[in-house]
C-alpha positions in Angstrom: -37.0 14.8 -39.1 -35.7 16.1 -35.8 -38.0 13.7 -33.9 -36.8 10.8 -36.0 -33.2 11.8 -35.5 -33.7 12.0 -31.7 -35.4 8.5 -31.7 -32.5 7.1 -33.7 -30.0 8.6 -31.2 -31.9 7.2 -28.2 -32.1 3.8 -29.8 -28.4 3.9 -30.7 -27.5 4.8 -27.1 -29.7 2.1 -25.7 -27.9 -0.4 -28.0 -24.6 0.8 -26.8 -25.7 0.4 -23.1 -27.1 -3.1 -23.7 -23.9 -4.1 -25.4 -21.8 -2.8 -22.5 -24.0 -4.6 -20.1 -23.6 -7.9 -21.9 -19.8 -7.3 -22.2 -19.7 -6.6 -18.4 -21.4 -9.9 -17.6 -19.3 -11.8 -20.1 -16.2 -10.4 -18.4 -17.5 -11.8 -15.1 -17.4 -15.3 -16.4 -14.4 -17.2 -14.9 -12.1 -18.9 -17.4 -12.4 -22.7 -17.2 -9.3 -24.9 -16.9 -9.9 -28.5 -17.8 -7.7 -31.4 -16.7 -8.1 -35.1 -17.8 -6.2 -38.3 -17.4 -5.2 -40.7 -20.2 -5.2 -43.6 -17.9 -8.6 -44.4 -16.4 -8.7 -44.2 -12.6 -5.6 -41.9 -12.1 -8.0 -39.0 -11.6 -9.4 -40.8 -8.5 -6.2 -42.1 -7.1 -3.8 -39.2 -7.5 -5.8 -36.3 -8.9 -4.5 -32.9 -10.0 -5.4 -30.5 -7.2 -5.4 -26.8 -6.4 -2.0 -25.7 -5.1 -3.4 -24.8 -1.8 -3.7 -28.6 -1.1 0.1 -28.9 -1.2 1.3 -26.3 1.3 4.7 -27.4 2.6 4.7 -28.7 6.2 7.4 -26.4 7.3 5.4 -23.4 6.2 2.4 -24.5 8.3 4.7 -24.5 11.4 6.0 -20.9 10.9 4.6 -18.6 13.6 3.6 -15.1 12.6 5.4 -13.4 15.5 8.5 -14.4 17.6 8.1 -13.9 21.3 10.6 -11.5 22.8 11.5 -9.6 19.6 11.5 -5.9 20.0 10.3 -5.1 16.5 6.8 -5.9 15.3 7.7 -7.2 11.8 7.2 -10.8 12.6 8.3 -13.7 10.5 8.1 -14.5 6.8 4.6 -15.7 7.4 3.5 -12.0 7.3 5.0 -11.4 3.9 2.1 -11.5 1.4 4.2 -12.7 -1.6 4.9 -16.2 -0.2 1.3 -17.4 0.4 0.3 -15.7 -2.8 2.9 -17.8 -4.7 2.3 -21.2 -3.1 -1.4 -21.0 -3.5 -1.4 -20.3 -7.3 -2.8 -22.7 -9.9 -2.6 -26.5 -9.7 -0.2 -29.2 -8.7 0.4 -32.4 -10.6 1.5 -35.1 -8.1 3.5 -38.2 -9.1 1.0 -40.8 -10.2 3.0 -43.9 -9.2 6.0 -45.0 -7.1 9.2 -44.5 -9.0 12.6 -46.2 -8.4 15.7 -44.8 -10.1 19.3 -45.7 -10.4 21.6 -43.1 -11.9 25.3 -43.8 -12.4 28.1 -41.3 -13.0 29.0 -43.1 -16.2 25.8 -41.9 -17.7 23.7 -45.1 -17.4 20.4 -45.1 -15.6 17.5 -47.4 -14.8 13.9 -46.8 -13.8 11.2 -49.1 -12.4 7.5 -48.6 -11.7 4.9 -50.9 -10.4 3.0 -51.2 -13.7 3.8 -51.0 -17.4 1.4 -48.1 -17.9 3.8 -45.9 -16.1 6.9 -45.2 -18.1 9.8 -42.7 -18.0 12.3 -41.4 -20.5 15.2 -38.9 -20.3 16.7 -35.8 -21.9 20.1 -36.9 -23.0 22.9 -34.9 -21.4 23.8 -33.5 -24.8 20.3 -32.0 -25.0 20.6 -30.0 -21.7 23.1 -30.9 -18.9 26.2 -30.5 -21.0 25.4 -26.9 -21.8 24.9 -25.8 -18.2 27.5 -23.7 -16.3 30.1 -26.0 -14.7 28.7 -25.4 -11.1 25.3 -26.6 -12.3 26.7 -29.6 -14.1 28.3 -30.6 -10.8 24.9 -30.5 -9.1 22.9 -32.2 -11.9 23.1 -36.0 -12.7 20.3 -36.4 -15.2 17.0 -34.9 -16.6 14.3 -37.5 -16.3 11.1 -37.0 -18.4 7.9 -38.8 -17.3 5.3 -39.9 -19.8 2.7 -37.9 -17.9 -0.9 -39.3 -18.0 -2.3 -35.8 -17.6 -3.6 -33.3 -20.2 -4.8 -29.7 -19.7 -6.9 -27.4 -21.8 -7.2 -23.6 -21.2 -9.5 -21.1 -23.0 -8.3 -19.5 -26.2 -5.4 -17.1 -25.6 -4.5 -18.7 -22.3 -1.3 -20.6 -21.4 0.1 -22.3 -18.3 3.3 -21.7 -16.5 5.1 -24.9 -15.4 6.9 -24.1 -12.2 9.0 -26.1 -9.7 7.7 -26.9 -6.2 10.4 -24.5 -5.0 9.4 -24.2 -1.4 9.2 -28.0 -0.9 13.0 -28.1 -1.1 13.1 -31.6 -2.5 16.7 -32.9 -2.2 16.4 -35.4 -5.1 14.9 -33.4 -8.0 13.4 -30.2 -9.2 11.1 -29.8 -12.2 12.4 -27.3 -14.7 10.2 -24.2 -15.4 8.6 -23.5 -18.7 5.5 -22.4 -20.6 2.9 -24.4 -22.5 0.3 -23.0 -24.9 -2.3 -25.2 -23.3 -5.1 -23.8 -25.5 -3.7 -25.7 -28.5 -1.2 -28.2 -26.9 -2.4 -30.3 -24.0 0.5 -32.6 -23.0 2.4 -31.8 -19.8 5.6 -33.9 -19.6 7.7 -32.6 -16.7 11.5 -32.3 -16.9 12.8 -33.6 -13.6 16.3 -32.3 -13.0 17.9 -34.9 -10.7 20.4 -33.4 -8.3 22.8 -36.2 -7.6 23.8 -39.8 -8.5 22.7 -43.0 -6.7 19.5 -44.8 -6.0 16.3 -43.0 -5.4 12.7 -43.9 -4.4 10.1 -41.3 -5.1 6.7 -42.2 -3.7 3.4 -41.8 -5.4 1.8 -38.5 -4.5 5.0 -36.5 -4.4 4.3 -33.0 -5.9 6.1 -32.6 -9.3 5.2 -29.2 -10.6 2.8 -26.3 -10.3 0.7 -25.2 -13.3 -0.4 -21.6 -13.2 -2.8 -20.4 -16.0 -2.4 -16.9 -17.4 -3.8 -14.9 -20.3 -1.3 -14.1 -23.1 -1.5 -10.3 -23.5 0.8 -8.0 -25.4 1.9 -5.0 -23.4 4.1 -1.9 -23.5 6.4 -0.7 -20.7 8.3 2.3 -19.5 11.2 2.8 -17.1 11.4 6.2 -15.4 12.6 8.1 -12.3 10.3 9.5 -9.6 7.5 11.8 -10.7 4.2 13.1 -9.3 2.1 10.3 -10.7 4.2 7.3 -9.5 4.9 9.0 -6.2 1.2 9.1 -5.6 0.9 5.4 -6.4 3.8 4.6 -4.0 2.3 6.7 -1.2 -1.2 5.3 -1.6 0.0 1.7 -1.6 2.2 2.4 1.4 -0.6 3.9 3.4 -3.0 1.0 2.7 -0.5 -1.4 4.3 1.2 0.7 7.0 -1.9 2.4 8.4 -3.0 -1.0 9.8 -1.3 -3.0 12.5 -1.8 -6.1 10.4 -3.8 -7.2 7.3 -3.5 -4.0 5.4 -2.3 -5.8 2.2 -5.2 -8.2 2.1 -7.7 -5.5 2.9 -6.3 -3.5 0.0 -6.7 -6.6 -2.3 -10.3 -7.0 -1.1 -11.1 -3.3 -2.0 -9.6 -3.7 -5.5 -11.7 -6.8 -6.1 -14.9 -4.8 -5.1 -14.0 -1.9 -7.4 -11.3 -2.8 -10.0 -12.2 0.2 -12.2 -11.1 2.6 -9.5 -7.6 1.2 -9.5 
């Protein structure tokens, strides 16, 4: 009986190890984000692309260091949060030329090169009229494209819709929001127009970023300093400040190699 019991335990442990092994490899699979167009050919002419393809021109011109400065902190180019943000997810560019006329009386007109490309609006009573006064003064209309793009994410995943903030478009800015893209696949941007008048927005203009994320429930705590969080702060600080440059990225690379450690 003891031998049988030992064999059972060994077999059980092997099953657990095999299950963990398969779970490990399953976790290594990358979630797949699927985009498709409802108008044939749009995917070839103005495709959805990774956000790294839409880096603002002004950002590309920023130098890391300024000659003659006494400190060694450099420019915003050295701050890791900026490139991390503008490289996230995907960008949906405008799929056609768009001409707009927006009057202060509330009337508006739109025109595109083809009947397949249409636009609607959020009536002011739906959004603009509820804004703080200073925002109403800087908002003329919310234009809503009938977007030809659809997106599907794995179960439990959504996408953030985010404005192209660092492009600093003077005509419009897409409003941020969240879409449960695992069950709802339409993405119709809300273009907040910033002023009245006539506008021409060319095909290819970036409209919005879409950043996938996994919906997870979480707990949280807020505390003062203690031994544990002081150790976290110190380790993170040393990873960055013990290198002349590149400490943050090096730390990221180490975490990717051994995520369990962190």
